[in-house]
Structure formats: C-alpha cells, structure tokens
TIKOL-371073 format. One record per atom (N, C-alpha, C, CB): residue number from 1; x, y, z; residue in three letters; atom name. Coordinates in steps of 0.2 Angstrom, whole numbers, padded with zeros to 4 digits, always signed. Last residue first. Glycine has a CB too. Example, Ala and Ser with C-alpha at 12.3 -4.5 7.8 and 13.67 -1.06 7.14 Angstrom:
<recs>
seq | xx | yy | zz | type | atom
2 | +0064 | -0011 | +0035 | SER | N
2 | +0068 | -0005 | +0036 | SER | CA
2 | +0064 | +0000 | +0039 | SER | C
2 | +0070 | -0003 | +0029 | SER | CB
1 | +0066 | -0028 | +0039 | ALA | N
1 | +0062 | -0022 | +0039 | ALA | CA
1 | +0066 | -0016 | +0039 | ALA | C
1 | +0057 | -0022 | +0045 | ALA | CB
</recs>
This chain:
<recs>
seq | xx | yy | zz | type | atom
65 | +0012 | +0047 | -0084 | UNK | N
65 | +0007 | +0048 | -0079 | UNK | CA
65 | +0008 | +0044 | -0073 | UNK | C
65 | +0000 | +0046 | -0082 | UNK | CB
64 | +0024 | +0044 | -0090 | UNK | N
64 | +0022 | +0051 | -0090 | UNK | CA
64 | +0017 | +0052 | -0085 | UNK | C
64 | +0020 | +0053 | -0097 | UNK | CB
63 | +0028 | +0031 | -0092 | UNK | N
63 | +0030 | +0034 | -0086 | UNK | CA
63 | +0028 | +0041 | -0085 | UNK | C
63 | +0037 | +0033 | -0085 | UNK | CB
62 | +0025 | +0024 | -0103 | UNK | N
62 | +0031 | +0028 | -0104 | UNK | CA
62 | +0033 | +0031 | -0097 | UNK | C
62 | +0030 | +0033 | -0109 | UNK | CB
61 | +0013 | +0018 | -0099 | UNK | N
61 | +0018 | +0014 | -0100 | UNK | CA
61 | +0025 | +0018 | -0100 | UNK | C
61 | +0017 | +0010 | -0106 | UNK | CB
60 | +0005 | +0030 | -0098 | UNK | N
60 | +0006 | +0026 | -0092 | UNK | CA
60 | +0012 | +0022 | -0093 | UNK | C
60 | +0000 | +0023 | -0089 | UNK | CB
59 | +0004 | +0033 | -0112 | UNK | N
59 | +0007 | +0037 | -0107 | UNK | CA
59 | +0009 | +0034 | -0101 | UNK | C
59 | +0003 | +0044 | -0106 | UNK | CB
58 | -0003 | +0021 | -0116 | UNK | N
58 | +0004 | +0023 | -0119 | UNK | CA
58 | +0008 | +0027 | -0114 | UNK | C
58 | +0004 | +0025 | -0126 | UNK | CB
57 | -0015 | +0023 | -0109 | UNK | N
57 | -0011 | +0017 | -0108 | UNK | CA
57 | -0004 | +0018 | -0110 | UNK | C
57 | -0014 | +0011 | -0112 | UNK | CB
56 | -0020 | +0035 | -0114 | UNK | N
56 | -0018 | +0035 | -0107 | UNK | CA
56 | -0014 | +0029 | -0106 | UNK | C
56 | -0024 | +0035 | -0103 | UNK | CB
55 | -0022 | +0031 | -0128 | UNK | N
55 | -0017 | +0037 | -0126 | UNK | CA
55 | -0015 | +0036 | -0119 | UNK | C
55 | -0021 | +0043 | -0127 | UNK | CB
54 | -0031 | +0021 | -0126 | UNK | N
54 | -0025 | +0019 | -0129 | UNK | CA
54 | -0020 | +0025 | -0128 | UNK | C
54 | -0025 | +0019 | -0137 | UNK | CB
53 | -0042 | +0028 | -0121 | UNK | N
53 | -0039 | +0022 | -0117 | UNK | CA
53 | -0032 | +0021 | -0120 | UNK | C
53 | -0043 | +0016 | -0117 | UNK | CB
52 | -0045 | +0036 | -0131 | UNK | N
52 | -0043 | +0039 | -0125 | UNK | CA
52 | -0039 | +0034 | -0121 | UNK | C
52 | -0049 | +0042 | -0121 | UNK | CB
51 | -0048 | +0028 | -0142 | UNK | N
51 | -0043 | +0032 | -0142 | UNK | CA
51 | -0040 | +0035 | -0136 | UNK | C
51 | -0044 | +0038 | -0147 | UNK | CB
50 | -0060 | +0021 | -0136 | UNK | N
50 | -0054 | +0018 | -0138 | UNK | CA
50 | -0048 | +0022 | -0139 | UNK | C
50 | -0055 | +0014 | -0145 | UNK | CB
49 | -0068 | +0033 | -0134 | UNK | N
49 | -0066 | +0028 | -0129 | UNK | CA
49 | -0060 | +0024 | -0130 | UNK | C
49 | -0072 | +0024 | -0127 | UNK | CB
48 | -0070 | +0037 | -0148 | UNK | N
48 | -0067 | +0042 | -0142 | UNK | CA
48 | -0064 | +0037 | -0136 | UNK | C
48 | -0073 | +0046 | -0140 | UNK | CB
47 | -0075 | +0026 | -0154 | UNK | N
47 | -0069 | +0029 | -0156 | UNK | CA
47 | -0065 | +0033 | -0151 | UNK | C
47 | -0069 | +0032 | -0163 | UNK | CB
46 | -0088 | +0026 | -0148 | UNK | N
46 | -0083 | +0020 | -0147 | UNK | CA
46 | -0076 | +0022 | -0149 | UNK | C
46 | -0085 | +0015 | -0151 | UNK | CB
45 | -0093 | +0038 | -0152 | UNK | N
45 | -0091 | +0037 | -0145 | UNK | CA
45 | -0087 | +0031 | -0144 | UNK | C
45 | -0098 | +0036 | -0141 | UNK | CB
44 | -0094 | +0036 | -0166 | UNK | N
44 | -0089 | +0041 | -0163 | UNK | CA
44 | -0087 | +0040 | -0156 | UNK | C
44 | -0092 | +0048 | -0165 | UNK | CB
43 | -0104 | +0026 | -0165 | UNK | N
43 | -0097 | +0025 | -0168 | UNK | CA
43 | -0092 | +0030 | -0166 | UNK | C
43 | -0098 | +0025 | -0176 | UNK | CB
42 | -0114 | +0034 | -0160 | UNK | N
42 | -0112 | +0028 | -0156 | UNK | CA
42 | -0105 | +0026 | -0159 | UNK | C
42 | -0116 | +0022 | -0157 | UNK | CB
41 | -0116 | +0043 | -0170 | UNK | N
41 | -0114 | +0045 | -0164 | UNK | CA
41 | -0111 | +0040 | -0160 | UNK | C
41 | -0120 | +0049 | -0160 | UNK | CB
40 | -0119 | +0035 | -0181 | UNK | N
40 | -0113 | +0038 | -0181 | UNK | CA
40 | -0111 | +0041 | -0175 | UNK | C
40 | -0114 | +0044 | -0186 | UNK | CB
39 | -0132 | +0030 | -0176 | UNK | N
39 | -0126 | +0025 | -0177 | UNK | CA
39 | -0120 | +0029 | -0178 | UNK | C
39 | -0128 | +0021 | -0184 | UNK | CB
38 | -0139 | +0042 | -0176 | UNK | N
38 | -0138 | +0039 | -0170 | UNK | CA
38 | -0132 | +0034 | -0170 | UNK | C
38 | -0144 | +0035 | -0167 | UNK | CB
37 | -0143 | +0047 | -0188 | UNK | N
37 | -0137 | +0050 | -0185 | UNK | CA
37 | -0135 | +0046 | -0179 | UNK | C
37 | -0138 | +0057 | -0184 | UNK | CB
36 | -0149 | +0035 | -0200 | UNK | N
36 | -0150 | +0039 | -0194 | UNK | CA
36 | -0143 | +0041 | -0191 | UNK | C
36 | -0153 | +0034 | -0189 | UNK | CB
35 | -0146 | +0040 | -0218 | UNK | N
35 | -0146 | +0035 | -0212 | UNK | CA
35 | -0147 | +0039 | -0206 | UNK | C
35 | -0140 | +0030 | -0212 | UNK | CB
34 | -0144 | +0049 | -0228 | UNK | N
34 | -0151 | +0045 | -0227 | UNK | CA
34 | -0151 | +0040 | -0222 | UNK | C
34 | -0152 | +0042 | -0234 | UNK | CB
33 | -0127 | +0047 | -0230 | UNK | N
33 | -0133 | +0051 | -0231 | UNK | CA
33 | -0139 | +0046 | -0231 | UNK | C
33 | -0133 | +0055 | -0238 | UNK | CB
32 | -0118 | +0040 | -0216 | UNK | N
32 | -0120 | +0040 | -0223 | UNK | CA
32 | -0126 | +0043 | -0224 | UNK | C
32 | -0120 | +0032 | -0226 | UNK | CB
31 | -0104 | +0041 | -0205 | UNK | N
31 | -0111 | +0043 | -0207 | UNK | CA
31 | -0112 | +0043 | -0214 | UNK | C
31 | -0113 | +0050 | -0204 | UNK | CB
30 | -0091 | +0038 | -0204 | UNK | N
30 | -0096 | +0032 | -0203 | UNK | CA
30 | -0103 | +0034 | -0205 | UNK | C
30 | -0096 | +0029 | -0196 | UNK | CB
29 | -0085 | +0050 | -0204 | UNK | N
29 | -0083 | +0045 | -0209 | UNK | CA
29 | -0089 | +0040 | -0209 | UNK | C
29 | -0076 | +0042 | -0208 | UNK | CB
28 | -0090 | +0057 | -0193 | UNK | N
28 | -0091 | +0059 | -0200 | UNK | CA
28 | -0090 | +0054 | -0205 | UNK | C
28 | -0087 | +0066 | -0201 | UNK | CB
27 | -0085 | +0048 | -0183 | UNK | N
27 | -0092 | +0049 | -0184 | UNK | CA
27 | -0094 | +0052 | -0191 | UNK | C
27 | -0095 | +0054 | -0179 | UNK | CB
26 | -0071 | +0050 | -0185 | UNK | N
26 | -0074 | +0044 | -0186 | UNK | CA
26 | -0082 | +0044 | -0187 | UNK | C
26 | -0072 | +0039 | -0179 | UNK | CB
25 | -0070 | +0064 | -0182 | UNK | N
25 | -0068 | +0062 | -0189 | UNK | CA
25 | -0071 | +0055 | -0190 | UNK | C
25 | -0061 | +0061 | -0189 | UNK | CB
24 | -0074 | +0064 | -0168 | UNK | N
24 | -0078 | +0068 | -0173 | UNK | CA
24 | -0076 | +0065 | -0180 | UNK | C
24 | -0076 | +0075 | -0173 | UNK | CB
23 | -0064 | +0056 | -0163 | UNK | N
23 | -0072 | +0054 | -0163 | UNK | CA
23 | -0076 | +0058 | -0168 | UNK | C
23 | -0074 | +0055 | -0156 | UNK | CB
22 | -0053 | +0063 | -0165 | UNK | N
22 | -0053 | +0057 | -0168 | UNK | CA
22 | -0061 | +0054 | -0168 | UNK | C
22 | -0049 | +0052 | -0164 | UNK | CB
21 | -0056 | +0074 | -0156 | UNK | N
21 | -0055 | +0075 | -0164 | UNK | CA
21 | -0056 | +0069 | -0167 | UNK | C
21 | -0048 | +0078 | -0165 | UNK | CB
20 | -0057 | +0068 | -0144 | UNK | N
20 | -0063 | +0071 | -0147 | UNK | CA
20 | -0062 | +0072 | -0154 | UNK | C
20 | -0064 | +0078 | -0143 | UNK | CB
19 | -0044 | +0064 | -0143 | UNK | N
19 | -0049 | +0059 | -0143 | UNK | CA
19 | -0055 | +0062 | -0146 | UNK | C
19 | -0050 | +0055 | -0137 | UNK | CB
18 | -0038 | +0077 | -0141 | UNK | N
18 | -0036 | +0072 | -0147 | UNK | CA
18 | -0041 | +0067 | -0148 | UNK | C
18 | -0029 | +0069 | -0146 | UNK | CB
17 | -0044 | +0080 | -0129 | UNK | N
17 | -0045 | +0084 | -0134 | UNK | CA
17 | -0043 | +0080 | -0141 | UNK | C
17 | -0041 | +0090 | -0134 | UNK | CB
16 | -0038 | +0070 | -0120 | UNK | N
16 | -0045 | +0070 | -0121 | UNK | CA
16 | -0047 | +0074 | -0127 | UNK | C
16 | -0049 | +0074 | -0115 | UNK | CB
15 | -0024 | +0073 | -0121 | UNK | N
15 | -0027 | +0067 | -0123 | UNK | CA
15 | -0034 | +0067 | -0125 | UNK | C
15 | -0025 | +0061 | -0118 | UNK | CB
14 | -0025 | +0086 | -0115 | UNK | N
14 | -0023 | +0085 | -0122 | UNK | CA
14 | -0025 | +0078 | -0125 | UNK | C
14 | -0015 | +0086 | -0123 | UNK | CB
13 | -0028 | +0082 | -0102 | UNK | N
13 | -0033 | +0086 | -0106 | UNK | CA
13 | -0031 | +0086 | -0114 | UNK | C
13 | -0032 | +0094 | -0104 | UNK | CB
12 | -0017 | +0075 | -0099 | UNK | N
12 | -0023 | +0071 | -0099 | UNK | CA
12 | -0028 | +0075 | -0103 | UNK | C
12 | -0026 | +0070 | -0092 | UNK | CB
11 | -0008 | +0086 | -0099 | UNK | N
11 | -0007 | +0080 | -0103 | UNK | CA
11 | -0013 | +0076 | -0104 | UNK | C
11 | -0001 | +0075 | -0100 | UNK | CB
10 | -0013 | +0093 | -0088 | UNK | N
10 | -0013 | +0096 | -0095 | UNK | CA
10 | -0012 | +0091 | -0100 | UNK | C
10 | -0007 | +0101 | -0096 | UNK | CB
9 | -0011 | +0085 | -0077 | UNK | N
9 | -0017 | +0087 | -0079 | UNK | CA
9 | -0018 | +0089 | -0086 | UNK | C
9 | -0020 | +0092 | -0074 | UNK | CB
8 | +0003 | +0085 | -0077 | UNK | N
8 | +0000 | +0079 | -0079 | UNK | CA
8 | -0007 | +0080 | -0081 | UNK | C
8 | +0000 | +0074 | -0072 | UNK | CB
7 | +0006 | +0098 | -0074 | UNK | N
7 | +0008 | +0096 | -0081 | UNK | CA
7 | +0004 | +0089 | -0082 | UNK | C
7 | +0015 | +0095 | -0081 | UNK | CB
6 | +0001 | +0098 | -0061 | UNK | N
6 | -0002 | +0103 | -0066 | UNK | CA
6 | +0000 | +0100 | -0073 | UNK | C
6 | +0000 | +0110 | -0065 | UNK | CB
5 | +0009 | +0090 | -0054 | UNK | N
5 | +0002 | +0088 | -0055 | UNK | CA
5 | -0001 | +0092 | -0060 | UNK | C
5 | -0002 | +0089 | -0048 | UNK | CB
4 | +0025 | +0088 | -0062 | UNK | N
4 | +0021 | +0090 | -0057 | UNK | CA
4 | +0013 | +0089 | -0059 | UNK | C
4 | +0021 | +0098 | -0057 | UNK | CB
3 | +0034 | +0073 | -0066 | UNK | N
3 | +0031 | +0079 | -0068 | UNK | CA
3 | +0026 | +0081 | -0062 | UNK | C
3 | +0027 | +0078 | -0074 | UNK | CB
2 | +0047 | +0063 | -0067 | UNK | N
2 | +0044 | +0066 | -0062 | UNK | CA
2 | +0041 | +0073 | -0064 | UNK | C
2 | +0048 | +0067 | -0056 | UNK | CB
1 | +0050 | +0048 | -0075 | UNK | N
1 | +0049 | +0055 | -0076 | UNK | CA
1 | +0045 | +0058 | -0071 | UNK | C
1 | +0045 | +0057 | -0083 | UNK | CB
</recs>
C-alpha cells in the first residue's frame, strides 16, 4: 500500500489516541478505592505502551506504515 506521508501521520495519531483510551480505561479499572493513584498510573502507562506497540506492529505487518 503506497500512502502519502500525511495519511501515515494521521494513522499513527489514530493509534496514539486509541492507546490513550485503552490506558485510561486500564488505569480506571486497576484503581481501587483507598489505594495510591501511582499504581493505577503505572498500570495505565504500561497498557498505553503495549497497545501502541501492538497497533504499530500490526500496521507495519499489513504494509500500511
């Protein structure tokens, strides 16, 4: 697939935004009342990194990037 640079940038931005949504949901799910919020932030950060790497790997394997 031969996409222009602008389209590729938009695809990466969509991946980042999707990963942010996954990180927020993961952080909210992992947070329990009465506990420190730092653990939930770290959990969300790990979910963000994992989701972004997975999205970019799949798009690279499909030939989009």
